[in-house]
Chimera marker file (.cmm) of the C-alpha trace (Angstrom):
<marker_set name="trace">
<marker id="1" x="161.529" y="64.076" z="273.448" r="1" g="1" b="0" radius="0.5"/>
<marker id="2" x="163.558" y="61.267" z="275.048" r="1" g="1" b="0" radius="0.5"/>
<marker id="3" x="165.305" y="60.522" z="271.742" r="1" g="1" b="0" radius="0.5"/>
<marker id="4" x="166.797" y="64.046" z="271.688" r="1" g="1" b="0" radius="0.5"/>
<marker id="5" x="168.748" y="63.274" z="274.844" r="1" g="1" b="0" radius="0.5"/>
<marker id="6" x="169.731" y="59.724" z="273.916" r="1" g="1" b="0" radius="0.5"/>
<marker id="7" x="171.863" y="60.694" z="270.900" r="1" g="1" b="0" radius="0.5"/>
<marker id="8" x="174.158" y="63.103" z="272.800" r="1" g="1" b="0" radius="0.5"/>
<marker id="9" x="174.309" y="60.684" z="275.721" r="1" g="1" b="0" radius="0.5"/>
<marker id="10" x="175.300" y="57.827" z="273.409" r="1" g="1" b="0" radius="0.5"/>
<marker id="11" x="177.990" y="59.991" z="271.778" r="1" g="1" b="0" radius="0.5"/>
<marker id="12" x="179.309" y="60.985" z="275.194" r="1" g="1" b="0" radius="0.5"/>
<marker id="13" x="179.520" y="57.329" z="276.301" r="1" g="1" b="0" radius="0.5"/>
<marker id="14" x="181.390" y="56.410" z="273.088" r="1" g="1" b="0" radius="0.5"/>
<marker id="15" x="183.866" y="59.270" z="273.581" r="1" g="1" b="0" radius="0.5"/>
<marker id="16" x="184.479" y="58.266" z="277.206" r="1" g="1" b="0" radius="0.5"/>
<marker id="17" x="185.082" y="54.710" z="275.997" r="1" g="1" b="0" radius="0.5"/>
<marker id="18" x="187.705" y="55.864" z="273.471" r="1" g="1" b="0" radius="0.5"/>
<marker id="19" x="189.366" y="58.017" z="276.129" r="1" g="1" b="0" radius="0.5"/>
<marker id="20" x="189.511" y="55.101" z="278.573" r="1" g="1" b="0" radius="0.5"/>
<marker id="21" x="191.087" y="52.835" z="275.954" r="1" g="1" b="0" radius="0.5"/>
<marker id="22" x="193.598" y="55.533" z="274.931" r="1" g="1" b="0" radius="0.5"/>
<marker id="23" x="194.684" y="56.185" z="278.504" r="1" g="1" b="0" radius="0.5"/>
<marker id="24" x="195.397" y="52.487" z="278.945" r="1" g="1" b="0" radius="0.5"/>
<marker id="25" x="197.838" y="52.301" z="276.023" r="1" g="1" b="0" radius="0.5"/>
<marker id="26" x="201.594" y="52.315" z="276.532" r="1" g="1" b="0" radius="0.5"/>
<marker id="27" x="203.179" y="55.142" z="274.471" r="1" g="1" b="0" radius="0.5"/>
<marker id="28" x="206.394" y="53.098" z="274.163" r="1" g="1" b="0" radius="0.5"/>
<marker id="29" x="204.481" y="50.499" z="272.166" r="1" g="1" b="0" radius="0.5"/>
<marker id="30" x="203.715" y="52.732" z="269.209" r="1" g="1" b="0" radius="0.5"/>
<marker id="31" x="203.803" y="50.414" z="266.218" r="1" g="1" b="0" radius="0.5"/>
<marker id="32" x="206.349" y="51.376" z="263.607" r="1" g="1" b="0" radius="0.5"/>
<marker id="33" x="205.415" y="51.008" z="259.952" r="1" g="1" b="0" radius="0.5"/>
<marker id="34" x="209.100" y="50.205" z="259.289" r="1" g="1" b="0" radius="0.5"/>
<marker id="35" x="209.267" y="47.012" z="261.365" r="1" g="1" b="0" radius="0.5"/>
<marker id="36" x="209.707" y="44.039" z="259.016" r="1" g="1" b="0" radius="0.5"/>
<marker id="37" x="210.599" y="46.403" z="256.158" r="1" g="1" b="0" radius="0.5"/>
<marker id="38" x="214.047" y="47.239" z="254.755" r="1" g="1" b="0" radius="0.5"/>
<marker id="39" x="215.902" y="49.827" z="256.815" r="1" g="1" b="0" radius="0.5"/>
<marker id="40" x="216.439" y="53.148" z="255.062" r="1" g="1" b="0" radius="0.5"/>
<marker id="41" x="219.724" y="53.198" z="253.177" r="1" g="1" b="0" radius="0.5"/>
<marker id="42" x="222.043" y="55.991" z="254.244" r="1" g="1" b="0" radius="0.5"/>
<marker id="43" x="225.625" y="57.216" z="254.254" r="1" g="1" b="0" radius="0.5"/>
<marker id="44" x="226.864" y="59.776" z="256.769" r="1" g="1" b="0" radius="0.5"/>
<marker id="45" x="230.189" y="61.125" z="258.009" r="1" g="1" b="0" radius="0.5"/>
<marker id="46" x="231.654" y="59.699" z="261.203" r="1" g="1" b="0" radius="0.5"/>
<marker id="47" x="231.283" y="61.852" z="264.306" r="1" g="1" b="0" radius="0.5"/>
<marker id="48" x="234.977" y="61.825" z="265.198" r="1" g="1" b="0" radius="0.5"/>
<marker id="49" x="236.380" y="61.689" z="261.666" r="1" g="1" b="0" radius="0.5"/>
<marker id="50" x="234.096" y="63.615" z="259.284" r="1" g="1" b="0" radius="0.5"/>
<marker id="51" x="236.301" y="62.749" z="256.314" r="1" g="1" b="0" radius="0.5"/>
<marker id="52" x="235.233" y="59.092" z="256.722" r="1" g="1" b="0" radius="0.5"/>
<marker id="53" x="231.787" y="57.850" z="255.706" r="1" g="1" b="0" radius="0.5"/>
<marker id="54" x="229.652" y="55.127" z="257.206" r="1" g="1" b="0" radius="0.5"/>
<marker id="55" x="227.036" y="53.535" z="254.988" r="1" g="1" b="0" radius="0.5"/>
<marker id="56" x="224.305" y="51.266" z="256.294" r="1" g="1" b="0" radius="0.5"/>
<marker id="57" x="225.288" y="48.817" z="253.537" r="1" g="1" b="0" radius="0.5"/>
<marker id="58" x="228.631" y="48.347" z="255.352" r="1" g="1" b="0" radius="0.5"/>
<marker id="59" x="226.840" y="46.083" z="257.848" r="1" g="1" b="0" radius="0.5"/>
<marker id="60" x="224.962" y="43.941" z="255.323" r="1" g="1" b="0" radius="0.5"/>
<marker id="61" x="225.190" y="40.331" z="256.461" r="1" g="1" b="0" radius="0.5"/>
<marker id="62" x="225.332" y="41.302" z="260.168" r="1" g="1" b="0" radius="0.5"/>
<marker id="63" x="222.724" y="41.792" z="262.851" r="1" g="1" b="0" radius="0.5"/>
<marker id="64" x="223.207" y="45.267" z="264.333" r="1" g="1" b="0" radius="0.5"/>
<marker id="65" x="221.596" y="47.780" z="266.646" r="1" g="1" b="0" radius="0.5"/>
<marker id="66" x="221.111" y="51.398" z="265.577" r="1" g="1" b="0" radius="0.5"/>
<marker id="67" x="220.750" y="53.630" z="268.641" r="1" g="1" b="0" radius="0.5"/>
<marker id="68" x="219.608" y="57.191" z="267.922" r="1" g="1" b="0" radius="0.5"/>
<marker id="69" x="220.938" y="59.582" z="270.581" r="1" g="1" b="0" radius="0.5"/>
<marker id="70" x="222.063" y="63.171" z="271.171" r="1" g="1" b="0" radius="0.5"/>
<marker id="71" x="224.171" y="65.001" z="273.750" r="1" g="1" b="0" radius="0.5"/>
<marker id="72" x="221.214" y="67.259" z="274.623" r="1" g="1" b="0" radius="0.5"/>
<marker id="73" x="218.954" y="64.270" z="275.394" r="1" g="1" b="0" radius="0.5"/>
<marker id="74" x="218.425" y="63.629" z="279.117" r="1" g="1" b="0" radius="0.5"/>
<marker id="75" x="216.899" y="60.175" z="278.545" r="1" g="1" b="0" radius="0.5"/>
<marker id="76" x="219.953" y="59.227" z="276.449" r="1" g="1" b="0" radius="0.5"/>
<marker id="77" x="222.131" y="59.822" z="279.515" r="1" g="1" b="0" radius="0.5"/>
<marker id="78" x="219.849" y="57.499" z="281.482" r="1" g="1" b="0" radius="0.5"/>
<marker id="79" x="220.286" y="54.790" z="278.843" r="1" g="1" b="0" radius="0.5"/>
<marker id="80" x="224.044" y="55.279" z="278.426" r="1" g="1" b="0" radius="0.5"/>
<marker id="81" x="225.264" y="52.967" z="281.260" r="1" g="1" b="0" radius="0.5"/>
<marker id="82" x="223.078" y="50.153" z="279.904" r="1" g="1" b="0" radius="0.5"/>
<marker id="83" x="224.633" y="50.590" z="276.462" r="1" g="1" b="0" radius="0.5"/>
<marker id="84" x="228.127" y="50.694" z="277.988" r="1" g="1" b="0" radius="0.5"/>
<marker id="85" x="227.492" y="47.305" z="279.649" r="1" g="1" b="0" radius="0.5"/>
<marker id="86" x="225.941" y="45.865" z="276.483" r="1" g="1" b="0" radius="0.5"/>
<marker id="87" x="228.907" y="47.012" z="274.386" r="1" g="1" b="0" radius="0.5"/>
<marker id="88" x="231.240" y="44.906" z="276.547" r="1" g="1" b="0" radius="0.5"/>
<marker id="89" x="229.491" y="41.753" z="275.305" r="1" g="1" b="0" radius="0.5"/>
<marker id="90" x="230.479" y="42.537" z="271.684" r="1" g="1" b="0" radius="0.5"/>
<marker id="91" x="227.383" y="40.550" z="270.735" r="1" g="1" b="0" radius="0.5"/>
<marker id="92" x="226.604" y="42.698" z="267.682" r="1" g="1" b="0" radius="0.5"/>
<marker id="93" x="227.804" y="45.996" z="266.220" r="1" g="1" b="0" radius="0.5"/>
<marker id="94" x="226.334" y="48.940" z="268.108" r="1" g="1" b="0" radius="0.5"/>
<marker id="95" x="225.869" y="51.966" z="265.846" r="1" g="1" b="0" radius="0.5"/>
<marker id="96" x="225.157" y="55.279" z="267.576" r="1" g="1" b="0" radius="0.5"/>
<marker id="97" x="223.448" y="57.786" z="265.287" r="1" g="1" b="0" radius="0.5"/>
<marker id="98" x="224.217" y="61.229" z="266.753" r="1" g="1" b="0" radius="0.5"/>
<marker id="99" x="220.969" y="63.019" z="265.883" r="1" g="1" b="0" radius="0.5"/>
<marker id="100" x="220.443" y="66.779" z="265.409" r="1" g="1" b="0" radius="0.5"/>
<marker id="101" x="223.448" y="67.571" z="267.556" r="1" g="1" b="0" radius="0.5"/>
<marker id="102" x="226.540" y="69.746" z="267.506" r="1" g="1" b="0" radius="0.5"/>
<marker id="103" x="229.607" y="67.690" z="266.619" r="1" g="1" b="0" radius="0.5"/>
<marker id="104" x="231.689" y="69.058" z="269.532" r="1" g="1" b="0" radius="0.5"/>
<marker id="105" x="228.853" y="68.413" z="272.024" r="1" g="1" b="0" radius="0.5"/>
<marker id="106" x="228.502" y="64.781" z="270.921" r="1" g="1" b="0" radius="0.5"/>
<marker id="107" x="232.255" y="64.224" z="271.128" r="1" g="1" b="0" radius="0.5"/>
<marker id="108" x="232.441" y="65.852" z="274.572" r="1" g="1" b="0" radius="0.5"/>
<marker id="109" x="229.589" y="63.743" z="275.940" r="1" g="1" b="0" radius="0.5"/>
<marker id="110" x="231.300" y="60.535" z="274.846" r="1" g="1" b="0" radius="0.5"/>
<marker id="111" x="234.602" y="61.734" z="276.355" r="1" g="1" b="0" radius="0.5"/>
<marker id="112" x="232.874" y="62.300" z="279.699" r="1" g="1" b="0" radius="0.5"/>
<marker id="113" x="230.606" y="59.248" z="279.777" r="1" g="1" b="0" radius="0.5"/>
<marker id="114" x="232.452" y="56.681" z="277.675" r="1" g="1" b="0" radius="0.5"/>
<marker id="115" x="231.796" y="55.423" z="274.171" r="1" g="1" b="0" radius="0.5"/>
<marker id="116" x="229.729" y="52.250" z="273.795" r="1" g="1" b="0" radius="0.5"/>
<marker id="117" x="229.485" y="52.534" z="270.002" r="1" g="1" b="0" radius="0.5"/>
<marker id="118" x="231.440" y="50.670" z="267.348" r="1" g="1" b="0" radius="0.5"/>
<marker id="119" x="230.473" y="53.275" z="264.738" r="1" g="1" b="0" radius="0.5"/>
<marker id="120" x="229.031" y="56.770" z="265.192" r="1" g="1" b="0" radius="0.5"/>
<marker id="121" x="227.464" y="58.358" z="262.119" r="1" g="1" b="0" radius="0.5"/>
<marker id="122" x="226.725" y="62.070" z="262.538" r="1" g="1" b="0" radius="0.5"/>
<marker id="123" x="223.204" y="63.127" z="261.453" r="1" g="1" b="0" radius="0.5"/>
<marker id="124" x="223.474" y="66.908" z="261.972" r="1" g="1" b="0" radius="0.5"/>
<marker id="125" x="220.287" y="67.848" z="260.134" r="1" g="1" b="0" radius="0.5"/>
<marker id="126" x="218.267" y="64.803" z="261.237" r="1" g="1" b="0" radius="0.5"/>
<marker id="127" x="217.399" y="63.584" z="257.743" r="1" g="1" b="0" radius="0.5"/>
<marker id="128" x="218.375" y="59.965" z="258.413" r="1" g="1" b="0" radius="0.5"/>
<marker id="129" x="216.477" y="60.031" z="261.700" r="1" g="1" b="0" radius="0.5"/>
<marker id="130" x="213.424" y="61.268" z="259.820" r="1" g="1" b="0" radius="0.5"/>
<marker id="131" x="213.825" y="58.426" z="257.305" r="1" g="1" b="0" radius="0.5"/>
<marker id="132" x="213.702" y="56.005" z="260.252" r="1" g="1" b="0" radius="0.5"/>
<marker id="133" x="210.586" y="57.701" z="261.618" r="1" g="1" b="0" radius="0.5"/>
<marker id="134" x="212.318" y="59.012" z="264.734" r="1" g="1" b="0" radius="0.5"/>
<marker id="135" x="210.140" y="61.456" z="266.624" r="1" g="1" b="0" radius="0.5"/>
<marker id="136" x="212.135" y="61.572" z="269.847" r="1" g="1" b="0" radius="0.5"/>
<marker id="137" x="215.425" y="60.294" z="271.171" r="1" g="1" b="0" radius="0.5"/>
<marker id="138" x="216.507" y="57.819" z="272.223" r="1" g="1" b="0" radius="0.5"/>
<marker id="139" x="215.091" y="55.288" z="269.828" r="1" g="1" b="0" radius="0.5"/>
<marker id="140" x="216.749" y="52.035" z="268.790" r="1" g="1" b="0" radius="0.5"/>
<marker id="141" x="216.313" y="49.748" z="265.798" r="1" g="1" b="0" radius="0.5"/>
<marker id="142" x="217.424" y="46.113" z="265.610" r="1" g="1" b="0" radius="0.5"/>
<marker id="143" x="218.363" y="45.335" z="262.012" r="1" g="1" b="0" radius="0.5"/>
<marker id="144" x="218.848" y="41.814" z="260.670" r="1" g="1" b="0" radius="0.5"/>
<marker id="145" x="221.463" y="40.382" z="258.290" r="1" g="1" b="0" radius="0.5"/>
<marker id="146" x="219.370" y="41.357" z="255.264" r="1" g="1" b="0" radius="0.5"/>
<marker id="147" x="219.001" y="44.978" z="256.332" r="1" g="1" b="0" radius="0.5"/>
<marker id="148" x="215.418" y="44.582" z="257.571" r="1" g="1" b="0" radius="0.5"/>
<marker id="149" x="214.249" y="46.325" z="260.745" r="1" g="1" b="0" radius="0.5"/>
<marker id="150" x="213.029" y="43.608" z="263.113" r="1" g="1" b="0" radius="0.5"/>
<marker id="151" x="212.403" y="45.630" z="266.273" r="1" g="1" b="0" radius="0.5"/>
<marker id="152" x="212.015" y="49.251" z="267.329" r="1" g="1" b="0" radius="0.5"/>
<marker id="153" x="212.509" y="50.377" z="270.924" r="1" g="1" b="0" radius="0.5"/>
<marker id="154" x="211.172" y="53.795" z="271.854" r="1" g="1" b="0" radius="0.5"/>
<marker id="155" x="212.776" y="55.556" z="274.802" r="1" g="1" b="0" radius="0.5"/>
<marker id="156" x="215.791" y="54.557" z="276.866" r="1" g="1" b="0" radius="0.5"/>
<marker id="157" x="216.748" y="50.891" z="276.760" r="1" g="1" b="0" radius="0.5"/>
<marker id="158" x="216.568" y="49.446" z="280.257" r="1" g="1" b="0" radius="0.5"/>
<marker id="159" x="218.473" y="46.412" z="281.470" r="1" g="1" b="0" radius="0.5"/>
<marker id="160" x="215.143" y="44.596" z="281.644" r="1" g="1" b="0" radius="0.5"/>
<marker id="161" x="214.235" y="45.432" z="278.016" r="1" g="1" b="0" radius="0.5"/>
<marker id="162" x="217.702" y="44.417" z="276.906" r="1" g="1" b="0" radius="0.5"/>
<marker id="163" x="217.609" y="41.055" z="278.698" r="1" g="1" b="0" radius="0.5"/>
<marker id="164" x="213.966" y="40.129" z="278.106" r="1" g="1" b="0" radius="0.5"/>
<marker id="165" x="213.399" y="41.408" z="274.573" r="1" g="1" b="0" radius="0.5"/>
<marker id="166" x="216.441" y="42.628" z="272.669" r="1" g="1" b="0" radius="0.5"/>
<marker id="167" x="219.073" y="39.968" z="273.465" r="1" g="1" b="0" radius="0.5"/>
<marker id="168" x="216.690" y="37.008" z="272.834" r="1" g="1" b="0" radius="0.5"/>
<marker id="169" x="215.732" y="38.568" z="269.506" r="1" g="1" b="0" radius="0.5"/>
<marker id="170" x="219.411" y="39.130" z="268.639" r="1" g="1" b="0" radius="0.5"/>
<marker id="171" x="220.130" y="35.459" z="269.344" r="1" g="1" b="0" radius="0.5"/>
<marker id="172" x="217.199" y="34.408" z="267.177" r="1" g="1" b="0" radius="0.5"/>
<marker id="173" x="218.247" y="36.682" z="264.301" r="1" g="1" b="0" radius="0.5"/>
<marker id="174" x="221.855" y="35.508" z="264.418" r="1" g="1" b="0" radius="0.5"/>
<marker id="175" x="220.693" y="31.913" z="263.873" r="1" g="1" b="0" radius="0.5"/>
<marker id="176" x="218.740" y="32.695" z="260.709" r="1" g="1" b="0" radius="0.5"/>
<link id1="1" id2="2" r="1" g="1" b="0" radius="0.2"/>
<link id1="2" id2="3" r="1" g="1" b="0" radius="0.2"/>
<link id1="3" id2="4" r="1" g="1" b="0" radius="0.2"/>
<link id1="4" id2="5" r="1" g="1" b="0" radius="0.2"/>
<link id1="5" id2="6" r="1" g="1" b="0" radius="0.2"/>
<link id1="6" id2="7" r="1" g="1" b="0" radius="0.2"/>
<link id1="7" id2="8" r="1" g="1" b="0" radius="0.2"/>
<link id1="8" id2="9" r="1" g="1" b="0" radius="0.2"/>
<link id1="9" id2="10" r="1" g="1" b="0" radius="0.2"/>
<link id1="10" id2="11" r="1" g="1" b="0" radius="0.2"/>
<link id1="11" id2="12" r="1" g="1" b="0" radius="0.2"/>
<link id1="12" id2="13" r="1" g="1" b="0" radius="0.2"/>
<link id1="13" id2="14" r="1" g="1" b="0" radius="0.2"/>
<link id1="14" id2="15" r="1" g="1" b="0" radius="0.2"/>
<link id1="15" id2="16" r="1" g="1" b="0" radius="0.2"/>
<link id1="16" id2="17" r="1" g="1" b="0" radius="0.2"/>
<link id1="17" id2="18" r="1" g="1" b="0" radius="0.2"/>
<link id1="18" id2="19" r="1" g="1" b="0" radius="0.2"/>
<link id1="19" id2="20" r="1" g="1" b="0" radius="0.2"/>
<link id1="20" id2="21" r="1" g="1" b="0" radius="0.2"/>
<link id1="21" id2="22" r="1" g="1" b="0" radius="0.2"/>
<link id1="22" id2="23" r="1" g="1" b="0" radius="0.2"/>
<link id1="23" id2="24" r="1" g="1" b="0" radius="0.2"/>
<link id1="24" id2="25" r="1" g="1" b="0" radius="0.2"/>
<link id1="25" id2="26" r="1" g="1" b="0" radius="0.2"/>
<link id1="26" id2="27" r="1" g="1" b="0" radius="0.2"/>
<link id1="27" id2="28" r="1" g="1" b="0" radius="0.2"/>
<link id1="28" id2="29" r="1" g="1" b="0" radius="0.2"/>
<link id1="29" id2="30" r="1" g="1" b="0" radius="0.2"/>
<link id1="30" id2="31" r="1" g="1" b="0" radius="0.2"/>
<link id1="31" id2="32" r="1" g="1" b="0" radius="0.2"/>
<link id1="32" id2="33" r="1" g="1" b="0" radius="0.2"/>
<link id1="33" id2="34" r="1" g="1" b="0" radius="0.2"/>
<link id1="34" id2="35" r="1" g="1" b="0" radius="0.2"/>
<link id1="35" id2="36" r="1" g="1" b="0" radius="0.2"/>
<link id1="36" id2="37" r="1" g="1" b="0" radius="0.2"/>
<link id1="37" id2="38" r="1" g="1" b="0" radius="0.2"/>
<link id1="38" id2="39" r="1" g="1" b="0" radius="0.2"/>
<link id1="39" id2="40" r="1" g="1" b="0" radius="0.2"/>
<link id1="40" id2="41" r="1" g="1" b="0" radius="0.2"/>
<link id1="41" id2="42" r="1" g="1" b="0" radius="0.2"/>
<link id1="42" id2="43" r="1" g="1" b="0" radius="0.2"/>
<link id1="43" id2="44" r="1" g="1" b="0" radius="0.2"/>
<link id1="44" id2="45" r="1" g="1" b="0" radius="0.2"/>
<link id1="45" id2="46" r="1" g="1" b="0" radius="0.2"/>
<link id1="46" id2="47" r="1" g="1" b="0" radius="0.2"/>
<link id1="47" id2="48" r="1" g="1" b="0" radius="0.2"/>
<link id1="48" id2="49" r="1" g="1" b="0" radius="0.2"/>
<link id1="49" id2="50" r="1" g="1" b="0" radius="0.2"/>
<link id1="50" id2="51" r="1" g="1" b="0" radius="0.2"/>
<link id1="51" id2="52" r="1" g="1" b="0" radius="0.2"/>
<link id1="52" id2="53" r="1" g="1" b="0" radius="0.2"/>
<link id1="53" id2="54" r="1" g="1" b="0" radius="0.2"/>
<link id1="54" id2="55" r="1" g="1" b="0" radius="0.2"/>
<link id1="55" id2="56" r="1" g="1" b="0" radius="0.2"/>
<link id1="56" id2="57" r="1" g="1" b="0" radius="0.2"/>
<link id1="57" id2="58" r="1" g="1" b="0" radius="0.2"/>
<link id1="58" id2="59" r="1" g="1" b="0" radius="0.2"/>
<link id1="59" id2="60" r="1" g="1" b="0" radius="0.2"/>
<link id1="60" id2="61" r="1" g="1" b="0" radius="0.2"/>
<link id1="61" id2="62" r="1" g="1" b="0" radius="0.2"/>
<link id1="62" id2="63" r="1" g="1" b="0" radius="0.2"/>
<link id1="63" id2="64" r="1" g="1" b="0" radius="0.2"/>
<link id1="64" id2="65" r="1" g="1" b="0" radius="0.2"/>
<link id1="65" id2="66" r="1" g="1" b="0" radius="0.2"/>
<link id1="66" id2="67" r="1" g="1" b="0" radius="0.2"/>
<link id1="67" id2="68" r="1" g="1" b="0" radius="0.2"/>
<link id1="68" id2="69" r="1" g="1" b="0" radius="0.2"/>
<link id1="69" id2="70" r="1" g="1" b="0" radius="0.2"/>
<link id1="70" id2="71" r="1" g="1" b="0" radius="0.2"/>
<link id1="71" id2="72" r="1" g="1" b="0" radius="0.2"/>
<link id1="72" id2="73" r="1" g="1" b="0" radius="0.2"/>
<link id1="73" id2="74" r="1" g="1" b="0" radius="0.2"/>
<link id1="74" id2="75" r="1" g="1" b="0" radius="0.2"/>
<link id1="75" id2="76" r="1" g="1" b="0" radius="0.2"/>
<link id1="76" id2="77" r="1" g="1" b="0" radius="0.2"/>
<link id1="77" id2="78" r="1" g="1" b="0" radius="0.2"/>
<link id1="78" id2="79" r="1" g="1" b="0" radius="0.2"/>
<link id1="79" id2="80" r="1" g="1" b="0" radius="0.2"/>
<link id1="80" id2="81" r="1" g="1" b="0" radius="0.2"/>
<link id1="81" id2="82" r="1" g="1" b="0" radius="0.2"/>
<link id1="82" id2="83" r="1" g="1" b="0" radius="0.2"/>
<link id1="83" id2="84" r="1" g="1" b="0" radius="0.2"/>
<link id1="84" id2="85" r="1" g="1" b="0" radius="0.2"/>
<link id1="85" id2="86" r="1" g="1" b="0" radius="0.2"/>
<link id1="86" id2="87" r="1" g="1" b="0" radius="0.2"/>
<link id1="87" id2="88" r="1" g="1" b="0" radius="0.2"/>
<link id1="88" id2="89" r="1" g="1" b="0" radius="0.2"/>
<link id1="89" id2="90" r="1" g="1" b="0" radius="0.2"/>
<link id1="90" id2="91" r="1" g="1" b="0" radius="0.2"/>
<link id1="91" id2="92" r="1" g="1" b="0" radius="0.2"/>
<link id1="92" id2="93" r="1" g="1" b="0" radius="0.2"/>
<link id1="93" id2="94" r="1" g="1" b="0" radius="0.2"/>
<link id1="94" id2="95" r="1" g="1" b="0" radius="0.2"/>
<link id1="95" id2="96" r="1" g="1" b="0" radius="0.2"/>
<link id1="96" id2="97" r="1" g="1" b="0" radius="0.2"/>
<link id1="97" id2="98" r="1" g="1" b="0" radius="0.2"/>
<link id1="98" id2="99" r="1" g="1" b="0" radius="0.2"/>
<link id1="99" id2="100" r="1" g="1" b="0" radius="0.2"/>
<link id1="100" id2="101" r="1" g="1" b="0" radius="0.2"/>
<link id1="101" id2="102" r="1" g="1" b="0" radius="0.2"/>
<link id1="102" id2="103" r="1" g="1" b="0" radius="0.2"/>
<link id1="103" id2="104" r="1" g="1" b="0" radius="0.2"/>
<link id1="104" id2="105" r="1" g="1" b="0" radius="0.2"/>
<link id1="105" id2="106" r="1" g="1" b="0" radius="0.2"/>
<link id1="106" id2="107" r="1" g="1" b="0" radius="0.2"/>
<link id1="107" id2="108" r="1" g="1" b="0" radius="0.2"/>
<link id1="108" id2="109" r="1" g="1" b="0" radius="0.2"/>
<link id1="109" id2="110" r="1" g="1" b="0" radius="0.2"/>
<link id1="110" id2="111" r="1" g="1" b="0" radius="0.2"/>
<link id1="111" id2="112" r="1" g="1" b="0" radius="0.2"/>
<link id1="112" id2="113" r="1" g="1" b="0" radius="0.2"/>
<link id1="113" id2="114" r="1" g="1" b="0" radius="0.2"/>
<link id1="114" id2="115" r="1" g="1" b="0" radius="0.2"/>
<link id1="115" id2="116" r="1" g="1" b="0" radius="0.2"/>
<link id1="116" id2="117" r="1" g="1" b="0" radius="0.2"/>
<link id1="117" id2="118" r="1" g="1" b="0" radius="0.2"/>
<link id1="118" id2="119" r="1" g="1" b="0" radius="0.2"/>
<link id1="119" id2="120" r="1" g="1" b="0" radius="0.2"/>
<link id1="120" id2="121" r="1" g="1" b="0" radius="0.2"/>
<link id1="121" id2="122" r="1" g="1" b="0" radius="0.2"/>
<link id1="122" id2="123" r="1" g="1" b="0" radius="0.2"/>
<link id1="123" id2="124" r="1" g="1" b="0" radius="0.2"/>
<link id1="124" id2="125" r="1" g="1" b="0" radius="0.2"/>
<link id1="125" id2="126" r="1" g="1" b="0" radius="0.2"/>
<link id1="126" id2="127" r="1" g="1" b="0" radius="0.2"/>
<link id1="127" id2="128" r="1" g="1" b="0" radius="0.2"/>
<link id1="128" id2="129" r="1" g="1" b="0" radius="0.2"/>
<link id1="129" id2="130" r="1" g="1" b="0" radius="0.2"/>
<link id1="130" id2="131" r="1" g="1" b="0" radius="0.2"/>
<link id1="131" id2="132" r="1" g="1" b="0" radius="0.2"/>
<link id1="132" id2="133" r="1" g="1" b="0" radius="0.2"/>
<link id1="133" id2="134" r="1" g="1" b="0" radius="0.2"/>
<link id1="134" id2="135" r="1" g="1" b="0" radius="0.2"/>
<link id1="135" id2="136" r="1" g="1" b="0" radius="0.2"/>
<link id1="136" id2="137" r="1" g="1" b="0" radius="0.2"/>
<link id1="137" id2="138" r="1" g="1" b="0" radius="0.2"/>
<link id1="138" id2="139" r="1" g="1" b="0" radius="0.2"/>
<link id1="139" id2="140" r="1" g="1" b="0" radius="0.2"/>
<link id1="140" id2="141" r="1" g="1" b="0" radius="0.2"/>
<link id1="141" id2="142" r="1" g="1" b="0" radius="0.2"/>
<link id1="142" id2="143" r="1" g="1" b="0" radius="0.2"/>
<link id1="143" id2="144" r="1" g="1" b="0" radius="0.2"/>
<link id1="144" id2="145" r="1" g="1" b="0" radius="0.2"/>
<link id1="145" id2="146" r="1" g="1" b="0" radius="0.2"/>
<link id1="146" id2="147" r="1" g="1" b="0" radius="0.2"/>
<link id1="147" id2="148" r="1" g="1" b="0" radius="0.2"/>
<link id1="148" id2="149" r="1" g="1" b="0" radius="0.2"/>
<link id1="149" id2="150" r="1" g="1" b="0" radius="0.2"/>
<link id1="150" id2="151" r="1" g="1" b="0" radius="0.2"/>
<link id1="151" id2="152" r="1" g="1" b="0" radius="0.2"/>
<link id1="152" id2="153" r="1" g="1" b="0" radius="0.2"/>
<link id1="153" id2="154" r="1" g="1" b="0" radius="0.2"/>
<link id1="154" id2="155" r="1" g="1" b="0" radius="0.2"/>
<link id1="155" id2="156" r="1" g="1" b="0" radius="0.2"/>
<link id1="156" id2="157" r="1" g="1" b="0" radius="0.2"/>
<link id1="157" id2="158" r="1" g="1" b="0" radius="0.2"/>
<link id1="158" id2="159" r="1" g="1" b="0" radius="0.2"/>
<link id1="159" id2="160" r="1" g="1" b="0" radius="0.2"/>
<link id1="160" id2="161" r="1" g="1" b="0" radius="0.2"/>
<link id1="161" id2="162" r="1" g="1" b="0" radius="0.2"/>
<link id1="162" id2="163" r="1" g="1" b="0" radius="0.2"/>
<link id1="163" id2="164" r="1" g="1" b="0" radius="0.2"/>
<link id1="164" id2="165" r="1" g="1" b="0" radius="0.2"/>
<link id1="165" id2="166" r="1" g="1" b="0" radius="0.2"/>
<link id1="166" id2="167" r="1" g="1" b="0" radius="0.2"/>
<link id1="167" id2="168" r="1" g="1" b="0" radius="0.2"/>
<link id1="168" id2="169" r="1" g="1" b="0" radius="0.2"/>
<link id1="169" id2="170" r="1" g="1" b="0" radius="0.2"/>
<link id1="170" id2="171" r="1" g="1" b="0" radius="0.2"/>
<link id1="171" id2="172" r="1" g="1" b="0" radius="0.2"/>
<link id1="172" id2="173" r="1" g="1" b="0" radius="0.2"/>
<link id1="173" id2="174" r="1" g="1" b="0" radius="0.2"/>
<link id1="174" id2="175" r="1" g="1" b="0" radius="0.2"/>
<link id1="175" id2="176" r="1" g="1" b="0" radius="0.2"/>
</marker_set>
């Protein structure tokens, strides 16, 4: 008779254990299967000049940061001043992938808030974002000289994340 109650009790304890572990995880630390793998190859029109194309291969041989953003994204507006300050350093090319947006809305946002980006490819249908595994904006990818993704940042980049994680990794990647 006691054994009948022990099995459900044991299952309940195991489920509570999984729940406790899951609640302790940081959702910003979702591992990306693309880290340490070649970045998806793409070519897209520029946001401001749709007759011009930007191809990811254009930055081969350089360390660069791909920041996925959109004018409709509230968290992107939170991140924007940090990117504006980072852009002033001209440490690496900053590529701003305008994701699932309206061209005029993206242009207007940058007019109002300033443009930190060196290049702005326009991903209207989100296909390139999907290739990168983007499931929410903003997301950023640090790509090395060989076109390999070395770091993925989920959510808005803070000054702390920039100074403690991203810039040291940039410096390391520029040496190799």
